[in-house]
Each structure stands twice: as structure tokens, then as C-alpha cells.
PDB file of N, CA, C and O in Angstrom:
ATOM      1  N   UNK A   1     111.002 113.996 107.633  1.00  0.00           N
ATOM      2  CA  UNK A   1     112.333 114.915 107.698  1.00  0.00           C
ATOM      3  C   UNK A   1     112.660 115.001 109.074  1.00  0.00           C
ATOM      4  O   UNK A   1     113.813 115.173 109.471  1.00  0.00           O
ATOM      5  N   UNK A   2     111.443 114.858 109.979  1.00  0.00           N
ATOM      6  CA  UNK A   2     111.670 114.841 111.674  1.00  0.00           C
ATOM      7  C   UNK A   2     112.529 113.688 112.007  1.00  0.00           C
ATOM      8  O   UNK A   2     113.365 113.855 112.895  1.00  0.00           O
ATOM      9  N   UNK A   3     112.452 112.676 111.490  1.00  0.00           N
ATOM     10  CA  UNK A   3     113.063 111.351 111.541  1.00  0.00           C
ATOM     11  C   UNK A   3     114.943 111.713 111.634  1.00  0.00           C
ATOM     12  O   UNK A   3     115.681 111.203 112.478  1.00  0.00           O
ATOM     13  N   UNK A   4     115.352 112.596 110.655  1.00  0.00           N
ATOM     14  CA  UNK A   4     116.573 112.958 110.482  1.00  0.00           C
ATOM     15  C   UNK A   4     117.112 113.645 111.869  1.00  0.00           C
ATOM     16  O   UNK A   4     116.974 114.854 112.052  1.00  0.00           O
ATOM     17  N   UNK A   5     117.760 112.757 112.870  1.00  0.00           N
ATOM     18  CA  UNK A   5     118.157 113.645 114.097  1.00  0.00           C
ATOM     19  C   UNK A   5     118.928 114.941 114.120  1.00  0.00           C
ATOM     20  O   UNK A   5     119.110 115.574 115.160  1.00  0.00           O
ATOM     21  N   UNK A   6     119.323 115.270 113.076  1.00  0.00           N
ATOM     22  CA  UNK A   6     120.325 116.493 112.712  1.00  0.00           C
ATOM     23  C   UNK A   6     119.430 117.775 112.375  1.00  0.00           C
ATOM     24  O   UNK A   6     119.687 118.920 112.747  1.00  0.00           O
ATOM     25  N   UNK A   7     118.461 117.425 111.694  1.00  0.00           N
ATOM     26  CA  UNK A   7     117.197 118.398 111.542  1.00  0.00           C
ATOM     27  C   UNK A   7     116.219 118.570 111.979  1.00  0.00           C
ATOM     28  O   UNK A   7     115.619 119.633 111.814  1.00  0.00           O
ATOM     29  N   UNK A   8     115.698 117.468 112.753  1.00  0.00           N
ATOM     30  CA  UNK A   8     114.628 117.173 113.503  1.00  0.00           C
ATOM     31  C   UNK A   8     114.182 118.373 114.371  1.00  0.00           C
ATOM     32  O   UNK A   8     113.009 118.747 114.368  1.00  0.00           O
ATOM     33  N   UNK A   9     115.308 119.071 115.240  1.00  0.00           N
ATOM     34  CA  UNK A   9     115.090 120.105 116.216  1.00  0.00           C
ATOM     35  C   UNK A   9     114.662 121.360 115.301  1.00  0.00           C
ATOM     36  O   UNK A   9     113.596 121.953 115.460  1.00  0.00           O
ATOM     37  N   UNK A  10     115.425 121.626 114.522  1.00  0.00           N
ATOM     38  CA  UNK A  10     115.045 122.866 113.594  1.00  0.00           C
ATOM     39  C   UNK A  10     113.874 122.943 113.173  1.00  0.00           C
ATOM     40  O   UNK A  10     113.099 123.804 113.589  1.00  0.00           O
ATOM     41  N   UNK A  11     113.509 121.934 112.158  1.00  0.00           N
ATOM     42  CA  UNK A  11     112.076 121.780 111.748  1.00  0.00           C
ATOM     43  C   UNK A  11     110.881 121.816 112.427  1.00  0.00           C
ATOM     44  O   UNK A  11     109.883 122.410 112.020  1.00  0.00           O
ATOM     45  N   UNK A  12     110.970 121.093 113.622  1.00  0.00           N
ATOM     46  CA  UNK A  12     110.065 121.181 114.837  1.00  0.00           C
ATOM     47  C   UNK A  12     109.759 122.605 115.419  1.00  0.00           C
ATOM     48  O   UNK A  12     108.668 123.010 115.818  1.00  0.00           O
ATOM     49  N   UNK A  13     111.173 123.404 115.377  1.00  0.00           N
ATOM     50  CA  UNK A  13     110.810 124.826 115.767  1.00  0.00           C
ATOM     51  C   UNK A  13     110.017 125.907 114.962  1.00  0.00           C
ATOM     52  O   UNK A  13     109.218 126.789 115.276  1.00  0.00           O
ATOM     53  N   UNK A  14     110.645 125.413 113.640  1.00  0.00           N
ATOM     54  CA  UNK A  14     109.686 126.246 112.615  1.00  0.00           C
ATOM     55  C   UNK A  14     108.803 125.500 111.816  1.00  0.00           C
ATOM     56  O   UNK A  14     109.010 124.379 111.351  1.00  0.00           O
ATOM     57  N   UNK A  15     107.779 126.219 111.687  1.00  0.00           N
ATOM     58  CA  UNK A  15     106.646 125.509 111.189  1.00  0.00           C
ATOM     59  C   UNK A  15     106.866 126.017 109.564  1.00  0.00           C
ATOM     60  O   UNK A  15     107.330 127.080 109.153  1.00  0.00           O
ATOM     61  N   UNK A  16     106.325 124.783 108.775  1.00  0.00           N
ATOM     62  CA  UNK A  16     106.391 125.028 107.297  1.00  0.00           C
ATOM     63  C   UNK A  16     105.833 126.116 106.805  1.00  0.00           C
ATOM     64  O   UNK A  16     106.372 126.798 105.933  1.00  0.00           O
ATOM     65  N   UNK A  17     104.527 126.410 107.406  1.00  0.00           N
ATOM     66  CA  UNK A  17     103.698 127.599 106.780  1.00  0.00           C
ATOM     67  C   UNK A  17     104.307 128.765 106.956  1.00  0.00           C
ATOM     68  O   UNK A  17     104.239 129.524 105.990  1.00  0.00           O
ATOM     69  N   UNK A  18     104.987 129.211 108.060  1.00  0.00           N
ATOM     70  CA  UNK A  18     105.816 130.269 108.522  1.00  0.00           C
ATOM     71  C   UNK A  18     106.910 130.632 107.588  1.00  0.00           C
ATOM     72  O   UNK A  18     107.203 131.767 107.211  1.00  0.00           O
ATOM     73  N   UNK A  19     107.506 129.443 107.249  1.00  0.00           N
ATOM     74  CA  UNK A  19     108.610 129.432 105.998  1.00  0.00           C
ATOM     75  C   UNK A  19     107.942 129.882 104.718  1.00  0.00           C
ATOM     76  O   UNK A  19     108.415 130.816 104.069  1.00  0.00           O
ATOM     77  N   UNK A  20     106.980 129.312 104.387  1.00  0.00           N
ATOM     78  CA  UNK A  20     106.138 129.807 103.198  1.00  0.00           C
ATOM     79  C   UNK A  20     105.609 131.100 102.992  1.00  0.00           C
ATOM     80  O   UNK A  20     105.661 131.820 101.995  1.00  0.00           O
ATOM     81  N   UNK A  21     104.995 131.309 104.301  1.00  0.00           N
ATOM     82  CA  UNK A  21     104.816 132.756 104.211  1.00  0.00           C
ATOM     83  C   UNK A  21     105.917 133.869 104.421  1.00  0.00           C
ATOM     84  O   UNK A  21     105.716 134.993 103.961  1.00  0.00           O
ATOM     85  N   UNK A  22     106.986 133.597 105.055  1.00  0.00           N
ATOM     86  CA  UNK A  22     108.029 134.383 104.864  1.00  0.00           C
ATOM     87  C   UNK A  22     108.898 134.586 103.441  1.00  0.00           C
ATOM     88  O   UNK A  22     109.542 135.586 103.126  1.00  0.00           O
ATOM     89  N   UNK A  23     108.724 133.314 102.652  1.00  0.00           N
ATOM     90  CA  UNK A  23     109.017 133.561 101.126  1.00  0.00           C
ATOM     91  C   UNK A  23     108.106 134.145 100.453  1.00  0.00           C
ATOM     92  O   UNK A  23     108.428 134.850  99.496  1.00  0.00           O
ATOM     93  N   UNK A  24     106.836 133.980 100.797  1.00  0.00           N
ATOM     94  CA  UNK A  24     105.917 134.755  99.775  1.00  0.00           C
ATOM     95  C   UNK A  24     106.039 136.110  99.970  1.00  0.00           C
ATOM     96  O   UNK A  24     105.865 136.769  98.944  1.00  0.00           O
ATOM     97  N   UNK A  25     106.302 136.774 101.039  1.00  0.00           N
ATOM     98  CA  UNK A  25     106.273 138.129 101.739  1.00  0.00           C
ATOM     99  C   UNK A  25     107.843 138.752 101.094  1.00  0.00           C
ATOM    100  O   UNK A  25     107.985 139.871 100.601  1.00  0.00           O
ATOM    101  N   UNK A  26     108.663 137.960 101.212  1.00  0.00           N
ATOM    102  CA  UNK A  26     109.811 138.338 100.467  1.00  0.00           C
ATOM    103  C   UNK A  26     109.823 138.801  98.937  1.00  0.00           C
ATOM    104  O   UNK A  26     110.286 139.821  98.427  1.00  0.00           O
ATOM    105  N   UNK A  27     109.173 137.733  98.391  1.00  0.00           N
ATOM    106  CA  UNK A  27     108.921 137.510  96.727  1.00  0.00           C
ATOM    107  C   UNK A  27     108.430 138.748  96.471  1.00  0.00           C
ATOM    108  O   UNK A  27     108.919 139.492  95.620  1.00  0.00           O
ATOM    109  N   UNK A  28     107.307 139.073  97.286  1.00  0.00           N
ATOM    110  CA  UNK A  28     106.207 140.236  96.821  1.00  0.00           C
ATOM    111  C   UNK A  28     107.195 141.475  96.876  1.00  0.00           C
ATOM    112  O   UNK A  28     107.303 142.313  95.981  1.00  0.00           O
ATOM    113  N   UNK A  29     107.964 141.456  98.182  1.00  0.00           N
ATOM    114  CA  UNK A  29     108.985 142.868  98.567  1.00  0.00           C
ATOM    115  C   UNK A  29     109.745 143.086  97.329  1.00  0.00           C
ATOM    116  O   UNK A  29     109.894 144.185  96.795  1.00  0.00           O
ATOM    117  N   UNK A  30     110.271 141.840  96.859  1.00  0.00           N
ATOM    118  CA  UNK A  30     111.433 142.416  95.823  1.00  0.00           C
ATOM    119  C   UNK A  30     111.034 141.793  94.308  1.00  0.00           C
ATOM    120  O   UNK A  30     111.871 141.379  93.507  1.00  0.00           O
ATOM    121  N   UNK A  31     109.920 141.810  94.138  1.00  0.00           N
ATOM    122  CA  UNK A  31     109.170 141.372  92.668  1.00  0.00           C
ATOM    123  C   UNK A  31     109.411 140.055  92.145  1.00  0.00           C
ATOM    124  O   UNK A  31     109.237 139.809  90.951  1.00  0.00           O
ATOM    125  N   UNK A  32     109.842 139.106  93.058  1.00  0.00           N
ATOM    126  CA  UNK A  32     110.141 137.796  92.583  1.00  0.00           C
ATOM    127  C   UNK A  32     108.929 137.040  92.569  1.00  0.00           C
ATOM    128  O   UNK A  32     108.043 137.317  93.377  1.00  0.00           O
ATOM    129  N   UNK A  33     108.786 136.087  91.714  1.00  0.00           N
ATOM    130  CA  UNK A  33     107.798 134.905  91.644  1.00  0.00           C
ATOM    131  C   UNK A  33     108.272 133.632  92.637  1.00  0.00           C
ATOM    132  O   UNK A  33     109.378 133.092  92.609  1.00  0.00           O
ATOM    133  N   UNK A  34     107.251 133.325  93.442  1.00  0.00           N
ATOM    134  CA  UNK A  34     107.449 132.016  94.274  1.00  0.00           C
ATOM    135  C   UNK A  34     106.414 130.882  93.506  1.00  0.00           C
ATOM    136  O   UNK A  34     105.189 130.982  93.441  1.00  0.00           O
ATOM    137  N   UNK A  35     107.135 129.934  93.025  1.00  0.00           N
ATOM    138  CA  UNK A  35     106.639 128.814  92.571  1.00  0.00           C
ATOM    139  C   UNK A  35     106.272 127.636  93.681  1.00  0.00           C
ATOM    140  O   UNK A  35     107.256 127.251  94.313  1.00  0.00           O
ATOM    141  N   UNK A  36     105.344 127.170  93.929  1.00  0.00           N
ATOM    142  CA  UNK A  36     104.875 126.163  94.904  1.00  0.00           C
ATOM    143  C   UNK A  36     104.791 124.655  94.127  1.00  0.00           C
ATOM    144  O   UNK A  36     103.831 124.337  93.426  1.00  0.00           O
ATOM    145  N   UNK A  37     105.557 124.086  94.288  1.00  0.00           N
ATOM    146  CA  UNK A  37     105.371 122.611  93.644  1.00  0.00           C
ATOM    147  C   UNK A  37     104.055 121.797  94.196  1.00  0.00           C
ATOM    148  O   UNK A  37     103.669 121.915  95.359  1.00  0.00           O
ATOM    149  N   UNK A  38     103.502 121.074  93.361  1.00  0.00           N
ATOM    150  CA  UNK A  38     102.681 119.917  94.000  1.00  0.00           C
ATOM    151  C   UNK A  38     103.570 119.053  94.507  1.00  0.00           C
ATOM    152  O   UNK A  38     104.674 118.778  94.037  1.00  0.00           O
ATOM    153  N   UNK A  39     102.925 118.512  95.746  1.00  0.00           N
ATOM    154  CA  UNK A  39     103.985 117.675  96.462  1.00  0.00           C
ATOM    155  C   UNK A  39     104.111 116.176  95.889  1.00  0.00           C
ATOM    156  O   UNK A  39     105.008 115.375  96.153  1.00  0.00           O
ATOM    157  N   UNK A  40     102.913 115.967  94.972  1.00  0.00           N
ATOM    158  CA  UNK A  40     103.145 114.673  94.168  1.00  0.00           C
ATOM    159  C   UNK A  40     103.290 114.940  92.632  1.00  0.00           C
ATOM    160  O   UNK A  40     102.922 114.090  91.822  1.00  0.00           O
ATOM    161  N   UNK A  41     103.822 116.110  92.254  1.00  0.00           N
ATOM    162  CA  UNK A  41     104.388 115.936  90.816  1.00  0.00           C
ATOM    163  C   UNK A  41     105.781 115.368  90.644  1.00  0.00           C
ATOM    164  O   UNK A  41     106.698 115.752  91.371  1.00  0.00           O
ATOM    165  N   UNK A  42     105.944 114.533  89.774  1.00  0.00           N
ATOM    166  CA  UNK A  42     106.734 113.783  89.574  1.00  0.00           C
ATOM    167  C   UNK A  42     108.105 114.183  88.670  1.00  0.00           C
ATOM    168  O   UNK A  42     108.540 113.652  87.648  1.00  0.00           O
ATOM    169  N   UNK A  43     108.637 115.381  89.486  1.00  0.00           N
ATOM    170  CA  UNK A  43     109.725 116.133  88.719  1.00  0.00           C
ATOM    171  C   UNK A  43     110.809 115.397  88.550  1.00  0.00           C
ATOM    172  O   UNK A  43     111.345 115.573  87.455  1.00  0.00           O
ATOM    173  N   UNK A  44     111.508 114.354  89.506  1.00  0.00           N
ATOM    174  CA  UNK A  44     112.497 113.485  89.228  1.00  0.00           C
ATOM    175  C   UNK A  44     112.584 112.350  88.113  1.00  0.00           C
ATOM    176  O   UNK A  44     113.533 111.927  87.453  1.00  0.00           O
ATOM    177  N   UNK A  45     111.077 111.979  88.161  1.00  0.00           N
ATOM    178  CA  UNK A  45     110.887 111.111  87.156  1.00  0.00           C
ATOM    179  C   UNK A  45     110.307 111.543  85.820  1.00  0.00           C
ATOM    180  O   UNK A  45     109.682 110.749  85.117  1.00  0.00           O
ATOM    181  N   UNK A  46     110.536 112.922  85.443  1.00  0.00           N
ATOM    182  CA  UNK A  46     110.275 113.175  84.182  1.00  0.00           C
ATOM    183  C   UNK A  46     111.507 114.180  83.408  1.00  0.00           C
ATOM    184  O   UNK A  46     112.080 115.150  83.904  1.00  0.00           O
ATOM    185  N   UNK A  47     111.647 113.719  82.338  1.00  0.00           N
ATOM    186  CA  UNK A  47     112.837 114.033  81.540  1.00  0.00           C
ATOM    187  C   UNK A  47     112.700 115.774  81.335  1.00  0.00           C
ATOM    188  O   UNK A  47     111.593 116.165  80.966  1.00  0.00           O
ATOM    189  N   UNK A  48     113.534 116.580  81.509  1.00  0.00           N
ATOM    190  CA  UNK A  48     113.578 117.584  80.979  1.00  0.00           C
ATOM    191  C   UNK A  48     113.814 117.996  79.476  1.00  0.00           C
ATOM    192  O   UNK A  48     113.569 119.066  78.918  1.00  0.00           O
ATOM    193  N   UNK A  49     114.313 116.936  79.030  1.00  0.00           N
ATOM    194  CA  UNK A  49     114.492 117.322  77.644  1.00  0.00           C
ATOM    195  C   UNK A  49     113.609 116.925  76.568  1.00  0.00           C
ATOM    196  O   UNK A  49     113.555 117.525  75.494  1.00  0.00           O
ATOM    197  N   UNK A  50     112.735 115.638  76.946  1.00  0.00           N
ATOM    198  CA  UNK A  50     111.692 115.447  75.942  1.00  0.00           C
ATOM    199  C   UNK A  50     110.133 115.208  76.681  1.00  0.00           C
ATOM    200  O   UNK A  50     109.103 115.040  76.030  1.00  0.00           O
ATOM    201  N   UNK A  51     110.208 115.232  78.129  1.00  0.00           N
ATOM    202  CA  UNK A  51     109.109 115.008  78.796  1.00  0.00           C
ATOM    203  C   UNK A  51     108.753 113.650  79.049  1.00  0.00           C
ATOM    204  O   UNK A  51     107.717 113.485  79.693  1.00  0.00           O
ATOM    205  N   UNK A  52     109.316 112.754  78.723  1.00  0.00           N
ATOM    206  CA  UNK A  52     109.178 111.529  78.795  1.00  0.00           C
ATOM    207  C   UNK A  52     109.090 110.988  80.392  1.00  0.00           C
ATOM    208  O   UNK A  52     110.016 111.375  81.105  1.00  0.00           O
ATOM    209  N   UNK A  53     108.132 110.186  80.985  1.00  0.00           N
ATOM    210  CA  UNK A  53     108.180 110.063  82.519  1.00  0.00           C
ATOM    211  C   UNK A  53     108.294 108.813  82.741  1.00  0.00           C
ATOM    212  O   UNK A  53     107.534 108.012  82.197  1.00  0.00           O
ATOM    213  N   UNK A  54     109.307 108.418  83.616  1.00  0.00           N
ATOM    214  CA  UNK A  54     109.785 107.049  83.894  1.00  0.00           C
ATOM    215  C   UNK A  54     108.650 106.423  84.990  1.00  0.00           C
ATOM    216  O   UNK A  54     108.047 107.092  85.829  1.00  0.00           O
ATOM    217  N   UNK A  55     108.543 105.267  84.810  1.00  0.00           N
ATOM    218  CA  UNK A  55     107.430 104.624  85.880  1.00  0.00           C
ATOM    219  C   UNK A  55     108.184 104.559  87.335  1.00  0.00           C
ATOM    220  O   UNK A  55     107.663 104.857  88.410  1.00  0.00           O
ATOM    221  N   UNK A  56     109.586 104.084  87.119  1.00  0.00           N
ATOM    222  CA  UNK A  56     110.049 103.789  88.617  1.00  0.00           C
ATOM    223  C   UNK A  56     111.530 104.519  88.453  1.00  0.00           C
ATOM    224  O   UNK A  56     112.238 104.473  87.446  1.00  0.00           O
ATOM    225  N   UNK A  57     111.788 105.134  89.569  1.00  0.00           N
ATOM    226  CA  UNK A  57     112.903 105.746  89.892  1.00  0.00           C
ATOM    227  C   UNK A  57     113.315 105.587  91.311  1.00  0.00           C
ATOM    228  O   UNK A  57     112.664 106.085  92.230  1.00  0.00           O
ATOM    229  N   UNK A  58     114.425 104.873  91.491  1.00  0.00           N
ATOM    230  CA  UNK A  58     114.912 104.683  92.942  1.00  0.00           C
ATOM    231  C   UNK A  58     115.759 105.731  93.383  1.00  0.00           C
ATOM    232  O   UNK A  58     116.503 106.374  92.642  1.00  0.00           O
ATOM    233  N   UNK A  59     115.619 105.907  94.740  1.00  0.00           N
ATOM    234  CA  UNK A  59     116.305 106.988  95.276  1.00  0.00           C
ATOM    235  C   UNK A  59     117.644 106.768  95.058  1.00  0.00           C
ATOM    236  O   UNK A  59     118.313 107.769  94.799  1.00  0.00           O
ATOM    237  N   UNK A  60     118.270 105.565  95.106  1.00  0.00           N
ATOM    238  CA  UNK A  60     119.569 105.478  95.043  1.00  0.00           C
ATOM    239  C   UNK A  60     119.989 105.714  93.598  1.00  0.00           C
ATOM    240  O   UNK A  60     121.211 105.720  93.443  1.00  0.00           O
ATOM    241  N   UNK A  61     119.305 105.896  92.580  1.00  0.00           N
ATOM    242  CA  UNK A  61     119.730 106.327  91.203  1.00  0.00           C
ATOM    243  C   UNK A  61     119.668 107.765  91.174  1.00  0.00           C
ATOM    244  O   UNK A  61     118.650 108.414  90.937  1.00  0.00           O
ATOM    245  N   UNK A  62     121.007 108.310  91.471  1.00  0.00           N
ATOM    246  CA  UNK A  62     121.507 109.638  91.660  1.00  0.00           C
ATOM    247  C   UNK A  62     121.576 110.521  89.856  1.00  0.00           C
ATOM    248  O   UNK A  62     121.534 111.728  89.617  1.00  0.00           O
ATOM    249  N   UNK A  63     121.660 109.662  89.141  1.00  0.00           N
ATOM    250  CA  UNK A  63     121.698 110.063  87.784  1.00  0.00           C
ATOM    251  C   UNK A  63     120.289 109.798  87.164  1.00  0.00           C
ATOM    252  O   UNK A  63     119.699 108.754  87.441  1.00  0.00           O
ATOM    253  N   UNK A  64     119.779 110.670  86.382  1.00  0.00           N
ATOM    254  CA  UNK A  64     118.462 110.472  85.522  1.00  0.00           C
ATOM    255  C   UNK A  64     118.909 110.229  84.177  1.00  0.00           C
ATOM    256  O   UNK A  64     119.479 111.127  83.557  1.00  0.00           O
ATOM    257  N   UNK A  65     118.670 108.916  83.587  1.00  0.00           N
ATOM    258  CA  UNK A  65     118.896 108.562  82.445  1.00  0.00           C
ATOM    259  C   UNK A  65     117.622 108.280  81.632  1.00  0.00           C
ATOM    260  O   UNK A  65     117.007 107.240  81.868  1.00  0.00           O
ATOM    261  N   UNK A  66     117.123 109.247  80.567  1.00  0.00           N
ATOM    262  CA  UNK A  66     116.107 109.068  80.106  1.00  0.00           C
ATOM    263  C   UNK A  66     115.922 107.595  78.960  1.00  0.00           C
ATOM    264  O   UNK A  66     116.760 107.384  78.084  1.00  0.00           O
ATOM    265  N   UNK A  67     115.089 106.979  79.102  1.00  0.00           N
ATOM    266  CA  UNK A  67     115.021 105.693  78.139  1.00  0.00           C
ATOM    267  C   UNK A  67     114.437 106.038  77.007  1.00  0.00           C
ATOM    268  O   UNK A  67     114.360 105.134  76.174  1.00  0.00           O
ATOM    269  N   UNK A  68     113.934 107.227  76.672  1.00  0.00           N
ATOM    270  CA  UNK A  68     113.203 107.878  75.535  1.00  0.00           C
ATOM    271  C   UNK A  68     114.240 108.378  74.515  1.00  0.00           C
ATOM    272  O   UNK A  68     114.274 107.883  73.389  1.00  0.00           O
ATOM    273  N   UNK A  69     114.958 109.205  74.836  1.00  0.00           N
ATOM    274  CA  UNK A  69     115.921 110.193  74.175  1.00  0.00           C
ATOM    275  C   UNK A  69     117.509 109.910  74.529  1.00  0.00           C
ATOM    276  O   UNK A  69     118.398 110.404  73.835  1.00  0.00           O
ATOM    277  N   UNK A  70     117.785 109.083  75.656  1.00  0.00           N
ATOM    278  CA  UNK A  70     119.035 109.036  76.024  1.00  0.00           C
ATOM    279  C   UNK A  70     119.664 110.102  76.923  1.00  0.00           C
ATOM    280  O   UNK A  70     120.843 109.967  77.251  1.00  0.00           O
ATOM    281  N   UNK A  71     119.089 110.954  77.262  1.00  0.00           N
ATOM    282  CA  UNK A  71     119.446 112.248  78.061  1.00  0.00           C
ATOM    283  C   UNK A  71     119.878 111.898  79.386  1.00  0.00           C
ATOM    284  O   UNK A  71     119.183 111.229  80.151  1.00  0.00           O
ATOM    285  N   UNK A  72     121.071 112.362  79.678  1.00  0.00           N
ATOM    286  CA  UNK A  72     121.570 111.876  81.131  1.00  0.00           C
ATOM    287  C   UNK A  72     121.992 113.256  81.891  1.00  0.00           C
ATOM    288  O   UNK A  72     122.684 114.122  81.355  1.00  0.00           O
ATOM    289  N   UNK A  73     121.533 113.329  83.069  1.00  0.00           N
ATOM    290  CA  UNK A  73     121.619 114.213  83.949  1.00  0.00           C
ATOM    291  C   UNK A  73     121.567 113.893  85.460  1.00  0.00           C
ATOM    292  O   UNK A  73     121.036 112.846  85.832  1.00  0.00           O
ATOM    293  N   UNK A  74     122.158 114.854  86.430  1.00  0.00           N
ATOM    294  CA  UNK A  74     121.779 114.512  87.816  1.00  0.00           C
ATOM    295  C   UNK A  74     120.482 114.634  87.879  1.00  0.00           C
ATOM    296  O   UNK A  74     119.881 115.441  87.170  1.00  0.00           O
ATOM    297  N   UNK A  75     119.803 113.730  88.864  1.00  0.00           N
ATOM    298  CA  UNK A  75     118.357 113.767  88.847  1.00  0.00           C
ATOM    299  C   UNK A  75     117.712 114.882  89.599  1.00  0.00           C
ATOM    300  O   UNK A  75     116.509 115.110  89.476  1.00  0.00           O
ATOM    301  N   UNK A  76     118.620 115.694  90.502  1.00  0.00           N
ATOM    302  CA  UNK A  76     117.951 116.870  91.046  1.00  0.00           C
ATOM    303  C   UNK A  76     117.783 118.318  90.173  1.00  0.00           C
ATOM    304  O   UNK A  76     116.820 119.085  90.188  1.00  0.00           O
ATOM    305  N   UNK A  77     119.072 118.430  89.395  1.00  0.00           N
ATOM    306  CA  UNK A  77     119.043 119.220  88.331  1.00  0.00           C
ATOM    307  C   UNK A  77     118.109 118.928  87.284  1.00  0.00           C
ATOM    308  O   UNK A  77     117.541 119.876  86.742  1.00  0.00           O
ATOM    309  N   UNK A  78     117.872 117.776  86.928  1.00  0.00           N
ATOM    310  CA  UNK A  78     116.770 117.400  85.803  1.00  0.00           C
ATOM    311  C   UNK A  78     115.216 117.912  86.275  1.00  0.00           C
ATOM    312  O   UNK A  78     114.410 118.428  85.501  1.00  0.00           O
ATOM    313  N   UNK A  79     115.023 117.698  87.458  1.00  0.00           N
ATOM    314  CA  UNK A  79     113.740 118.065  88.053  1.00  0.00           C
ATOM    315  C   UNK A  79     113.724 119.691  88.209  1.00  0.00           C
ATOM    316  O   UNK A  79     112.673 120.310  88.042  1.00  0.00           O
ATOM    317  N   UNK A  80     114.929 120.336  88.534  1.00  0.00           N
ATOM    318  CA  UNK A  80     114.714 121.689  88.755  1.00  0.00           C
ATOM    319  C   UNK A  80     114.446 122.438  87.377  1.00  0.00           C
ATOM    320  O   UNK A  80     113.772 123.466  87.300  1.00  0.00           O
ATOM    321  N   UNK A  81     115.061 121.794  86.284  1.00  0.00           N
ATOM    322  CA  UNK A  81     115.290 122.436  84.942  1.00  0.00           C
ATOM    323  C   UNK A  81     113.605 122.073  84.712  1.00  0.00           C
ATOM    324  O   UNK A  81     112.818 123.012  84.592  1.00  0.00           O
ATOM    325  N   UNK A  82     113.241 121.004  84.673  1.00  0.00           N
ATOM    326  CA  UNK A  82     111.717 120.527  84.621  1.00  0.00           C
ATOM    327  C   UNK A  82     110.726 121.502  85.210  1.00  0.00           C
ATOM    328  O   UNK A  82     109.802 121.893  84.496  1.00  0.00           O
ATOM    329  N   UNK A  83     110.810 121.808  86.103  1.00  0.00           N
ATOM    330  CA  UNK A  83     109.853 122.415  86.782  1.00  0.00           C
ATOM    331  C   UNK A  83     109.937 124.239  86.540  1.00  0.00           C
ATOM    332  O   UNK A  83     109.010 125.022  86.746  1.00  0.00           O
ATOM    333  N   UNK A  84     111.338 124.584  86.048  1.00  0.00           N
ATOM    334  CA  UNK A  84     111.558 125.941  85.671  1.00  0.00           C
ATOM    335  C   UNK A  84     110.762 125.877  84.388  1.00  0.00           C
ATOM    336  O   UNK A  84     109.946 126.783  84.223  1.00  0.00           O
ATOM    337  N   UNK A  85     110.858 125.052  83.557  1.00  0.00           N
ATOM    338  CA  UNK A  85     110.068 125.135  82.068  1.00  0.00           C
ATOM    339  C   UNK A  85     108.663 125.237  82.375  1.00  0.00           C
ATOM    340  O   UNK A  85     107.986 125.971  81.655  1.00  0.00           O
ATOM    341  N   UNK A  86     108.136 124.641  83.295  1.00  0.00           N
ATOM    342  CA  UNK A  86     106.561 124.832  83.241  1.00  0.00           C
ATOM    343  C   UNK A  86     106.248 126.080  83.861  1.00  0.00           C
ATOM    344  O   UNK A  86     105.099 126.503  83.727  1.00  0.00           O
ATOM    345  N   UNK A  87     107.183 126.820  84.600  1.00  0.00           N
ATOM    346  CA  UNK A  87     106.609 128.218  84.922  1.00  0.00           C
ATOM    347  C   UNK A  87     106.799 129.222  83.682  1.00  0.00           C
ATOM    348  O   UNK A  87     106.106 130.239  83.702  1.00  0.00           O
ATOM    349  N   UNK A  88     107.504 129.064  82.821  1.00  0.00           N
ATOM    350  CA  UNK A  88     107.409 129.676  81.561  1.00  0.00           C
ATOM    351  C   UNK A  88     106.032 129.862  80.608  1.00  0.00           C
ATOM    352  O   UNK A  88     106.108 130.426  79.516  1.00  0.00           O
TER     353      UNK A  88
END
């Protein structure tokens, strides 16, 4: 993320640990739950409808199309739905 010249200064100024600490504090204060996703969890490659995992998903593919059930959705929304389902 630091390679992005528009974000590098902001990211360098604010450490990720401090950001996470603030999120944990706010969640505790307001009674919310913070879910920290594992860095290598394949959320974008996993179908939120049937759970099938694709072996390869290029970054240029913005729409997730499941080979197993035919489900189609924006890849970021698919990942968010899948991770939300793990929480329950």
C-alpha cells in the first residue's frame, strides 16, 4: 500500500497497530464485535453461496463467477458476505 503515492504518506504516518487498537477500543465502547480476518484467508476466491473455492482469481476479474453453482456477484461483496457468514 505504501507504493501508492496518494496513500503512502497517510499510511506511513499512522501505524496499522494503532488503527487496530482504536477499532478494538471503539467496538468495546459501543458493544460491537471486531472481526480480524486472517491475512491469507481466500475470501475473494470462495463462493458465498455454496462455499466452492476457485484455485485462481485474477485481480482484473471484478465479478466473481462460481464454477460450481453459477452464482455471480461483485468479488468484494462476495468476500464480505462470506466473511460475515463465518462470524455467525
